[in-house]
C-alpha positions, 0 to 999 in steps of 0.5 A, spaced: 510 177 446 517 182 445 512 187 448 510 183 454 517 182 455 519 189 454 513 191 459 516 185 464 523 188 464 521 195 466 517 192 471 523 187 474 528 194 473 524 198 477 523 193 482 531 192 482 532 200 482 528 201 488 531 194 492 538 197 491 537 203 494 532 207 490 526 209 494 518 210 493 514 215 494 509 215 501 504 219 503 507 225 506 514 224 503 518 227 497 523 221 496 526 219 490 522 214 485 526 210 479 521 212 473 520 209 466 520 213 461 520 213 453 524 218 448 522 218 442 526 221 435 526 222 428 533 219 425 536 217 418 532 223 415 532 224 407 529 227 401 527 222 397 524 228 392 524 235 392 518 235 387 514 228 388 507 228 385 502 224 389 498 221 384 494 217 389 489 222 389 487 227 384 485 234 386 481 235 380 479 232 373 476 234 367 474 230 360 472 231 353 465 229 349 465 225 343 468 230 339 475 230 342 478 237 344 481 240 350 479 241 357 481 245 362 481 245 370 480 251 374 478 250 382 480 251 389 482 245 393 485 243 399 490 238 399 493 234 406 499 233 408 501 226 409 505 224 415 506 216 417 507 215 424 510 209 428 512 208 435 508 212 438 511 218 436 507 225 435 505 228 429 508 235 431 515 231 433 516 228 426 514 235 422 518 239 427 524 235 426 523 234 418 522 242 418 515 242 415 509 247 417 505 244 423 499 245 419 496 238 416 492 241 410 493 248 406 489 251 400 491 251 393 488 253 386 488 249 381 489 251 373 491 248 367 489 246 360 490 239 356 492 238 349 489 235 345 485 229 348 481 223 345 474 222 347 473 219 354 480 221 356 481 224 363 486 230 365 487 230 372 491 235 377 495 232 382 499 235 388 506 236 388 512 238 393 517 234 397 517 227 399 521 225 405 523 218 408 525 217 415 525 212 421 522 213 428 527 211 435 524 209 441 528 209 447 525 205 454 528 208 460 528 206 467 531 212 471 538 213 468 538 206 464 536 204 457 531 198 458 529 197 450 530 201 444 526 200 438 527 203 431 521 203 426 520 201 419 522 206 413 516 211 413 515 217 409 512 224 409 509 228 403 508 236 404 504 239 398 506 246 396 500 250 395 503 254 389 505 247 384 501 242 381 502 237 376 497 235 370 496 229 366 
């Protein structure tokens, strides 16, 4: 409903601008046309944690047999940067605004050894890195007039560091 009203408002503003002295382009002429555009930006940026542990997915794991003991994890892996998007903003716009690498994944080598564990326990390695929160603002324009402004809810980005892991 709001999106339909927003599109209708842009259409009405476009027609009003053209009727009020703006002109439309016709074949063979180079006249000024009121154009619609959307400007998107990242706002309210902050660091939630400089050492966030992404426990939503483990990089590697090991477990011990019936006698218990310890286990070691040594493995090369690829971890993925996560960036939430909204209101049509591009991933590159968000990563650039937050000062993050544009690469969506990176390689790391996992290596850690557990303390003594009971049979059936699992030891896991997780990616670590800074986690950011932010919002996206989209301003719809017709010519030089603001037709609509939208702000997303809070979004998050996680940037795993290739030299940092957490094992538990």
